[in-house]
N, C-alpha and C positions, 0 to 999 in steps of 0.2 A: 413457829407454826404450831397450831393446835394438834393434839393427838386424838382427841375425842371426835367421833364422827359428826355429831351434831354441831360442834364448834367449827369444824371444817365447812359444813354447809352454811353456817351463819356468816363465815368469812366470804364465801362465794356470793350469797344473797346481798350482803352489805355492799360488796363491790358493785353489784348490778344497781342497787338503789342509789349509791353515790353517783354513778354515771348518769342515771335518770334525773336525779336532782340537779346535777351540774348542767344537764341539757336545758332544764326549765329555767335555771338562773341565767344561763348564757343567752338563751333566746329572749328572755325578758330585757336584758341589757341591749341586745341588738335592736329590738323593737323600740326601745326608748330612744336610741340613737336615730333610728329612722324617723321617729316622730319629731325629734329636734331638727333634723334636716328639712323635714316637710314644713315645719313652722318657719324656719329661716327662708325657705323658698316662697312661702306665702300661698301655697296651693291649698285652698280650702277643702277641696274634694279629697285630696290626699291626706290632709291633716285629719279629717274625720275618719277616714278608713284606717289610718295607722293608729289613731287613738282607740278606736273600737277594738282593733286586734290586740293592742297592748293590754287593755282592760280585761278582755277575755282571757288572755294568757296569764295575767297576774292572778285572776280569780281561780283559774285552773291550778296554778302552781300552789296557791294557798290551800286549796281544797285537798291537794295531794300531800301537803306537808313539806313541799320543797322550799317554800318560803313561809315565814311566820305571817299570820294574818295581819298583824299590825304593820309589818314591812310592806305587804302588798297594798294595804290601805294607804300608807304613806306615799308609795310610788304612784298610786292612782291619783292621789291628791296633787302631787307634783306635776303629773301629766296634765291634769285638768287645768292647773294654773298656767302651764305652758301653752295649752290650747287656747285658753281665754285671752292670753296676752298676744297670741299670734293671729287670732281671728278678728282683732280690731282693725 
């Protein structure tokens, strides 16, 4: 444990940031799974809704720094491929 006051504060804030980043990453994974199940079901309305929500969440996570922007772009591209294969 740190002895310096500022370092103690940094430990606290880093823990909060880590939890926040974990929330963004976890929710992105959950939304991706929901999109995959919607594609399997073939419900076009639900596919569109889930895809839009996933893209919004990935953009938000990348803007905050919870995900690297290239990672977010890659996951959005994968989702778009999944949607295009499911909408046929």
